[in-house]
N, CA, C and O atoms as a GROMACS GRO file, in nm:
protein
  380
    1MET      N    1  13.749  16.589   5.337
    1MET     CA    2  13.811  16.469   5.449
    1MET      C    3  13.790  16.470   5.488
    1MET      O    4  13.883  16.433   5.560
    2ARG      N    5  13.673  16.492   5.584
    2ARG     CA    6  13.684  16.487   5.695
    2ARG      C    7  13.638  16.318   5.769
    2ARG      O    8  13.710  16.262   5.851
    3MET      N    9  13.530  16.272   5.729
    3MET     CA   10  13.474  16.198   5.654
    3MET      C   11  13.570  16.033   5.607
    3MET      O   12  13.546  15.921   5.652
    4LEU      N   13  13.633  16.057   5.547
    4LEU     CA   14  13.731  15.972   5.492
    4LEU      C   15  13.844  15.961   5.599
    4LEU      O   16  13.900  15.853   5.619
    5SER      N   17  13.871  16.050   5.655
    5SER     CA   18  13.966  16.066   5.751
    5SER      C   19  13.943  15.996   5.869
    5SER      O   20  14.024  15.939   5.942
    6ALA      N   21  13.783  16.012   5.882
    6ALA     CA   22  13.718  15.913   6.007
    6ALA      C   23  13.768  15.766   6.031
    6ALA      O   24  13.812  15.696   6.123
    7TRP      N   25  13.731  15.756   5.883
    7TRP     CA   26  13.720  15.635   5.881
    7TRP      C   27  13.872  15.571   5.897
    7TRP      O   28  13.886  15.508   6.002
    8ILE      N   29  13.955  15.575   5.837
    8ILE     CA   30  14.066  15.586   5.854
    8ILE      C   31  14.190  15.572   6.018
    8ILE      O   32  14.286  15.499   6.040
    9ASN      N   33  14.149  15.641   6.069
    9ASN     CA   34  14.156  15.718   6.221
    9ASN      C   35  14.112  15.630   6.310
    9ASN      O   36  14.175  15.579   6.402
   10GLY      N   37  13.942  15.605   6.264
   10GLY     CA   38  13.895  15.477   6.350
   10GLY      C   39  13.771  15.567   6.399
   10GLY      O   40  13.702  15.499   6.474
   11VAL      N   41  13.706  15.726   6.379
   11VAL     CA   42  13.635  15.786   6.498
   11VAL      C   43  13.519  15.748   6.575
   11VAL      O   44  13.401  15.772   6.547
   12GLU      N   45  13.573  15.677   6.692
   12GLU     CA   46  13.444  15.631   6.720
   12GLU      C   47  13.296  15.698   6.632
   12GLU      O   48  13.312  15.787   6.549
   13GLY      N   49  13.172  15.648   6.661
   13GLY     CA   50  13.043  15.664   6.556
   13GLY      C   51  13.030  15.725   6.437
   13GLY      O   52  12.923  15.772   6.397
   14VAL      N   53  13.184  15.728   6.348
   14VAL     CA   54  13.181  15.745   6.232
   14VAL      C   55  13.221  15.656   6.160
   14VAL      O   56  13.164  15.647   6.052
   15ASN      N   57  13.353  15.537   6.196
   15ASN     CA   58  13.335  15.432   6.192
   15ASN      C   59  13.312  15.318   6.240
   15ASN      O   60  13.396  15.296   6.327
   16MET      N   61  13.236  15.228   6.228
   16MET     CA   62  13.184  15.136   6.381
   16MET      C   63  13.273  15.005   6.370
   16MET      O   64  13.262  14.923   6.461
   17HIS      N   65  13.346  14.985   6.281
   17HIS     CA   66  13.410  14.871   6.256
   17HIS      C   67  13.560  14.923   6.367
   17HIS      O   68  13.602  15.029   6.414
   18SER      N   69  13.590  14.818   6.368
   18SER     CA   70  13.685  14.770   6.508
   18SER      C   71  13.805  14.879   6.506
   18SER      O   72  13.839  14.959   6.593
   19SER      N   73  13.884  14.841   6.319
   19SER     CA   74  14.020  14.868   6.331
   19SER      C   75  14.037  14.969   6.183
   19SER      O   76  13.983  14.952   6.074
   20PRO      N   77  14.127  15.068   6.224
   20PRO     CA   78  14.175  15.166   6.140
   20PRO      C   79  14.141  15.114   5.983
   20PRO      O   80  14.130  14.994   5.958
   21VAL      N   81  14.124  15.229   5.870
   21VAL     CA   82  14.156  15.182   5.751
   21VAL      C   83  14.359  15.159   5.735
   21VAL      O   84  14.439  15.232   5.794
   22LYS      N   85  14.393  15.061   5.659
   22LYS     CA   86  14.518  15.034   5.641
   22LYS      C   87  14.558  15.052   5.469
   22LYS      O   88  14.656  15.102   5.413
   23PHE      N   89  14.478  15.011   5.435
   23PHE     CA   90  14.454  14.993   5.257
   23PHE      C   91  14.353  15.049   5.191
   23PHE      O   92  14.241  15.026   5.235
   24LEU      N   93  14.368  15.139   5.065
   24LEU     CA   94  14.285  15.231   5.014
   24LEU      C   95  14.283  15.133   4.857
   24LEU      O   96  14.392  15.163   4.808
   25ILE      N   97  14.224  15.048   4.772
   25ILE     CA   98  14.266  15.019   4.675
   25ILE      C   99  14.192  15.104   4.565
   25ILE      O  100  14.084  15.153   4.598
   26MET      N  101  14.252  15.131   4.400
   26MET     CA  102  14.162  15.173   4.384
   26MET      C  103  14.137  15.085   4.252
   26MET      O  104  14.227  15.073   4.168
   27ILE      N  105  13.966  15.001   4.230
   27ILE     CA  106  14.035  14.941   4.172
   27ILE      C  107  13.852  14.940   4.060
   27ILE      O  108  13.733  14.963   4.080
   28GLU      N  109  13.943  14.895   3.944
   28GLU     CA  110  13.766  14.909   3.820
   28GLU      C  111  13.628  14.782   3.926
   28GLU      O  112  13.636  14.689   4.006
   29SER      N  113  13.550  14.838   3.876
   29SER     CA  114  13.422  14.751   3.938
   29SER      C  115  13.324  14.752   3.860
   29SER      O  116  13.221  14.816   3.878
   30GLY      N  117  13.359  14.652   3.732
   30GLY     CA  118  13.238  14.685   3.658
   30GLY      C  119  13.264  14.829   3.524
   30GLY      O  120  13.176  14.851   3.441
   31GLY      N  121  13.388  14.906   3.526
   31GLY     CA  122  13.360  15.031   3.473
   31GLY      C  123  13.429  15.136   3.527
   31GLY      O  124  13.535  15.194   3.505
   32PRO      N  125  13.333  15.146   3.610
   32PRO     CA  126  13.418  15.320   3.728
   32PRO      C  127  13.492  15.233   3.813
   32PRO      O  128  13.458  15.122   3.853
   33MET      N  129  13.682  15.342   3.858
   33MET     CA  130  13.664  15.280   3.925
   33MET      C  131  13.645  15.332   4.098
   33MET      O  132  13.600  15.445   4.120
   34VAL      N  133  13.675  15.259   4.188
   34VAL     CA  134  13.606  15.241   4.304
   34VAL      C  135  13.709  15.303   4.433
   34VAL      O  136  13.811  15.355   4.389
   35ALA      N  137  13.697  15.305   4.577
   35ALA     CA  138  13.829  15.343   4.654
   35ALA      C  139  13.737  15.224   4.745
   35ALA      O  140  13.621  15.229   4.785
   36ARG      N  141  13.836  15.122   4.758
   36ARG     CA  142  13.786  15.057   4.865
   36ARG      C  143  13.851  14.998   4.978
   36ARG      O  144  13.937  14.912   5.000
   37LEU      N  145  13.787  15.066   5.031
   37LEU     CA  146  13.946  15.057   5.132
   37LEU      C  147  13.944  14.954   5.308
   37LEU      O  148  13.852  14.981   5.386
   38PHE      N  149  14.029  14.868   5.340
   38PHE     CA  150  14.032  14.741   5.390
   38PHE      C  151  14.153  14.819   5.535
   38PHE      O  152  14.228  14.916   5.547
   39ASP      N  153  14.092  14.665   5.648
   39ASP     CA  154  14.197  14.748   5.779
   39ASP      C  155  14.338  14.618   5.728
   39ASP      O  156  14.364  14.531   5.644
   40ALA      N  157  14.384  14.676   5.827
   40ALA     CA  158  14.524  14.589   5.839
   40ALA      C  159  14.505  14.469   5.780
   40ALA      O  160  14.561  14.420   5.682
   41ASN      N  161  14.389  14.410   5.878
   41ASN     CA  162  14.380  14.234   5.841
   41ASN      C  163  14.317  14.165   5.705
   41ASN      O  164  14.265  14.054   5.693
   42ARG      N  165  14.350  14.327   5.555
   42ARG     CA  166  14.223  14.293   5.460
   42ARG      C  167  14.082  14.311   5.453
   42ARG      O  168  14.021  14.299   5.347
   43VAL      N  169  14.014  14.347   5.587
   43VAL     CA  170  13.852  14.260   5.588
   43VAL      C  171  13.808  14.426   5.536
   43VAL      O  172  13.859  14.528   5.584
   44HIS      N  173  13.706  14.422   5.431
   44HIS     CA  174  13.642  14.451   5.399
   44HIS      C  175  13.617  14.589   5.475
   44HIS      O  176  13.585  14.542   5.584
   45VAL      N  177  13.609  14.746   5.494
   45VAL     CA  178  13.549  14.831   5.564
   45VAL      C  179  13.426  14.881   5.451
   45VAL      O  180  13.309  14.841   5.459
   46THR      N  181  13.458  14.942   5.383
   46THR     CA  182  13.407  15.040   5.302
   46THR      C  183  13.407  15.110   5.132
   46THR      O  184  13.523  15.151   5.118
   47ASP      N  185  13.344  15.134   5.026
   47ASP     CA  186  13.379  15.213   4.896
   47ASP      C  187  13.352  15.291   4.942
   47ASP      O  188  13.289  15.307   5.046
   48MET      N  189  13.442  15.427   4.794
   48MET     CA  190  13.418  15.536   4.765
   48MET      C  191  13.434  15.591   4.653
   48MET      O  192  13.524  15.535   4.592
   49ASP      N  193  13.405  15.644   4.617
   49ASP     CA  194  13.417  15.734   4.494
   49ASP      C  195  13.533  15.780   4.501
   49ASP      O  196  13.591  15.861   4.574
   50ALA      N  197  13.578  15.677   4.356
   50ALA     CA  198  13.748  15.721   4.318
   50ALA      C  199  13.818  15.844   4.272
   50ALA      O  200  13.932  15.891   4.274
   51SER      N  201  13.715  15.870   4.236
   51SER     CA  202  13.709  16.020   4.198
   51SER      C  203  13.668  16.126   4.326
   51SER      O  204  13.732  16.230   4.316
   52SER      N  205  13.598  16.124   4.417
   52SER     CA  206  13.584  16.263   4.505
   52SER      C  207  13.726  16.266   4.544
   52SER      O  208  13.810  16.178   4.524
   53GLU      N  209  13.748  16.430   4.629
   53GLU     CA  210  13.810  16.497   4.688
   53GLU      C  211  13.900  16.450   4.820
   53GLU      O  212  14.012  16.447   4.874
   54ASP      N  213  13.781  16.420   4.828
   54ASP     CA  214  13.881  16.313   5.021
   54ASP      C  215  13.946  16.177   5.016
   54ASP      O  216  13.994  16.148   5.126
   55VAL      N  217  13.967  16.068   4.908
   55VAL     CA  218  14.058  15.965   4.772
   55VAL      C  219  14.156  16.034   4.788
   55VAL      O  220  14.238  16.031   4.880
   56MET      N  221  14.149  16.125   4.661
   56MET     CA  222  14.264  16.244   4.592
   56MET      C  223  14.343  16.301   4.700
   56MET      O  224  14.464  16.301   4.675
   57ALA      N  225  14.308  16.349   4.815
   57ALA     CA  226  14.349  16.390   4.903
   57ALA      C  227  14.422  16.274   5.030
   57ALA      O  228  14.527  16.283   5.095
   58THR      N  229  14.324  16.179   5.027
   58THR     CA  230  14.451  16.063   5.116
   58THR      C  231  14.519  16.013   5.024
   58THR      O  232  14.556  15.913   5.085
   59ILE      N  233  14.588  15.999   4.876
   59ILE     CA  234  14.674  15.945   4.829
   59ILE      C  235  14.754  16.045   4.803
   59ILE      O  236  14.865  15.996   4.780
   60GLU      N  237  14.759  16.158   4.793
   60GLU     CA  238  14.888  16.243   4.762
   60GLU      C  239  14.943  16.199   4.795
   60GLU      O  240  14.915  16.112   4.877
   61GLY      N  241  15.064  16.225   4.755
   61GLY     CA  242  15.226  16.186   4.759
   61GLY      C  243  15.261  16.006   4.852
   61GLY      O  244  15.368  15.965   4.895
   62ILE      N  245  15.121  15.936   4.853
   62ILE     CA  246  15.198  15.816   4.866
   62ILE      C  247  15.195  15.699   4.699
   62ILE      O  248  15.109  15.676   4.614
   63VAL      N  249  15.293  15.667   4.714
   63VAL     CA  250  15.328  15.539   4.609
   63VAL      C  251  15.251  15.400   4.606
   63VAL      O  252  15.270  15.315   4.693
   64PRO      N  253  15.151  15.380   4.487
   64PRO     CA  254  15.062  15.246   4.518
   64PRO      C  255  15.197  15.137   4.489
   64PRO      O  256  15.308  15.160   4.440
   65THR      N  257  15.159  15.058   4.521
   65THR     CA  258  15.172  14.918   4.420
   65THR      C  259  15.068  14.823   4.380
   65THR      O  260  14.965  14.815   4.446
   66HIS      N  261  15.092  14.735   4.256
   66HIS     CA  262  15.000  14.699   4.192
   66HIS      C  263  14.995  14.556   4.222
   66HIS      O  264  15.012  14.478   4.129
   67THR      N  265  14.964  14.488   4.403
   67THR     CA  266  14.998  14.386   4.355
   67THR      C  267  14.805  14.302   4.474
   67THR      O  268  14.779  14.221   4.564
   68GLY      N  269  14.722  14.421   4.361
   68GLY     CA  270  14.602  14.367   4.379
   68GLY      C  271  14.498  14.199   4.356
   68GLY      O  272  14.393  14.137   4.374
   69ALA      N  273  14.674  14.207   4.288
   69ALA     CA  274  14.638  14.037   4.194
   69ALA      C  275  14.695  13.957   4.339
   69ALA      O  276  14.611  13.895   4.404
   70ALA      N  277  14.812  13.959   4.378
   70ALA     CA  278  14.872  13.893   4.503
   70ALA      C  279  14.786  13.770   4.582
   70ALA      O  280  14.680  13.789   4.642
   71ALA      N  281  14.843  13.663   4.571
   71ALA     CA  282  14.786  13.562   4.746
   71ALA      C  283  14.678  13.659   4.800
   71ALA      O  284  14.556  13.650   4.781
   72GLU      N  285  14.760  13.775   4.888
   72GLU     CA  286  14.739  13.836   5.024
   72GLU      C  287  14.596  13.815   5.011
   72GLU      O  288  14.507  13.758   5.075
   73TRP      N  289  14.612  13.913   4.855
   73TRP     CA  290  14.442  13.964   4.817
   73TRP      C  291  14.313  13.885   4.822
   73TRP      O  292  14.205  13.941   4.836
   74ASP      N  293  14.327  13.739   4.809
   74ASP     CA  294  14.235  13.640   4.716
   74ASP      C  295  14.136  13.682   4.761
   74ASP      O  296  14.045  13.690   4.679
   75ARG      N  297  14.105  13.728   4.902
   75ARG     CA  298  13.995  13.624   5.030
   75ARG      C  299  13.942  13.825   4.966
   75ARG      O  300  13.830  13.830   4.915
   76ALA      N  301  14.008  13.942   4.972
   76ALA     CA  302  13.935  14.070   4.965
   76ALA      C  303  13.856  14.114   4.850
   76ALA      O  304  13.767  14.199   4.844
   77LEU      N  305  13.924  14.018   4.732
   77LEU     CA  306  13.963  14.072   4.596
   77LEU      C  307  13.866  14.033   4.535
   77LEU      O  308  13.795  14.107   4.467
   78ALA      N  309  13.848  13.913   4.550
   78ALA     CA  310  13.754  13.800   4.467
   78ALA      C  311  13.616  13.853   4.440
   78ALA      O  312  13.562  13.780   4.358
   79GLY      N  313  13.558  13.929   4.468
   79GLY     CA  314  13.421  13.956   4.326
   79GLY      C  315  13.550  14.012   4.178
   79GLY      O  316  13.547  13.976   4.061
   80HIS      N  317  13.622  14.082   4.227
   80HIS     CA  318  13.731  14.106   4.065
   80HIS      C  319  13.756  14.029   4.001
   80HIS      O  320  13.767  13.922   4.060
   81ASN      N  321  13.774  14.026   3.890
   81ASN     CA  322  13.896  13.951   3.776
   81ASN      C  323  13.980  13.958   3.788
   81ASN      O  324  14.042  13.998   3.887
   82ALA      N  325  14.012  13.923   3.694
   82ALA     CA  326  14.217  13.903   3.718
   82ALA      C  327  14.259  14.016   3.660
   82ALA      O  328  14.358  14.071   3.709
   83ALA      N  329  14.197  14.075   3.546
   83ALA     CA  330  14.249  14.160   3.470
   83ALA      C  331  14.237  14.303   3.577
   83ALA      O  332  14.334  14.376   3.594
   84GLU      N  333  14.108  14.327   3.641
   84GLU     CA  334  14.068  14.423   3.697
   84GLU      C  335  14.185  14.410   3.871
   84GLU      O  336  14.187  14.506   3.948
   85ARG      N  337  14.250  14.308   3.895
   85ARG     CA  338  14.300  14.346   4.047
   85ARG      C  339  14.545  14.361   3.938
   85ARG      O  340  14.650  14.420   3.961
   86ALA      N  341  14.493  14.270   3.842
   86ALA     CA  342  14.658  14.314   3.787
   86ALA      C  343  14.650  14.449   3.813
   86ALA      O  344  14.738  14.513   3.871
   87ALA      N  345  14.489  14.518   3.749
   87ALA     CA  346  14.564  14.683   3.761
   87ALA      C  347  14.561  14.757   3.835
   87ALA      O  348  14.592  14.869   3.794
   88ALA      N  349  14.528  14.746   3.972
   88ALA     CA  350  14.476  14.782   4.077
   88ALA      C  351  14.544  14.869   4.145
   88ALA      O  352  14.656  14.829   4.180
   89GLN      N  353  14.519  14.964   4.173
   89GLN     CA  354  14.666  15.015   4.246
   89GLN      C  355  14.625  15.042   4.421
   89GLN      O  356  14.520  15.088   4.464
   90VAL      N  357  14.741  15.000   4.497
   90VAL     CA  358  14.753  14.942   4.620
   90VAL      C  359  14.795  15.036   4.699
   90VAL      O  360  14.916  15.061   4.694
   91TYR      N  361  14.711  15.113   4.791
   91TYR     CA  362  14.782  15.210   4.906
   91TYR      C  363  14.807  15.209   5.045
   91TYR      O  364  14.710  15.192   5.120
   92ALA      N  365  14.958  15.230   5.109
   92ALA     CA  366  14.956  15.142   5.216
   92ALA      C  367  14.888  15.291   5.302
   92ALA      O  368  14.946  15.387   5.252
   93LEU      N  369  14.825  15.322   5.370
   93LEU     CA  370  14.801  15.376   5.440
   93LEU      C  371  14.883  15.446   5.533
   93LEU      O  372  14.989  15.447   5.470
   94ALA      N  373  14.909  15.514   5.656
   94ALA     CA  374  14.991  15.557   5.758
   94ALA      C  375  14.861  15.573   5.868
   94ALA      O  376  14.754  15.634   5.861
   95VAL      N  377  14.915  15.501   5.956
   95VAL     CA  378  14.753  15.481   6.060
   95VAL      C  379  14.864  15.563   6.220
   95VAL      O  380  14.811  15.578   6.330
   0.00000   0.00000   0.00000
């Protein structure tokens, strides 16, 4: 959990990205589910195994939306097809 927490909180030395993670999207990527992490501007930060304990603990208690097909995600999820985007679970994380 410490590694994902570091990405979310923008811990220096672990997250070289300038902004903390704001969104975690569970989405199929040609088969297995992937947890894709994005900052508040929807800039991609990293991908993780969606079934990892870190991911499960991070999203516990958060109700996802199914807004992956919405226009604001067009650029960020451009590599995914319409079905994958429609089924995506979008989690807004407390930063």
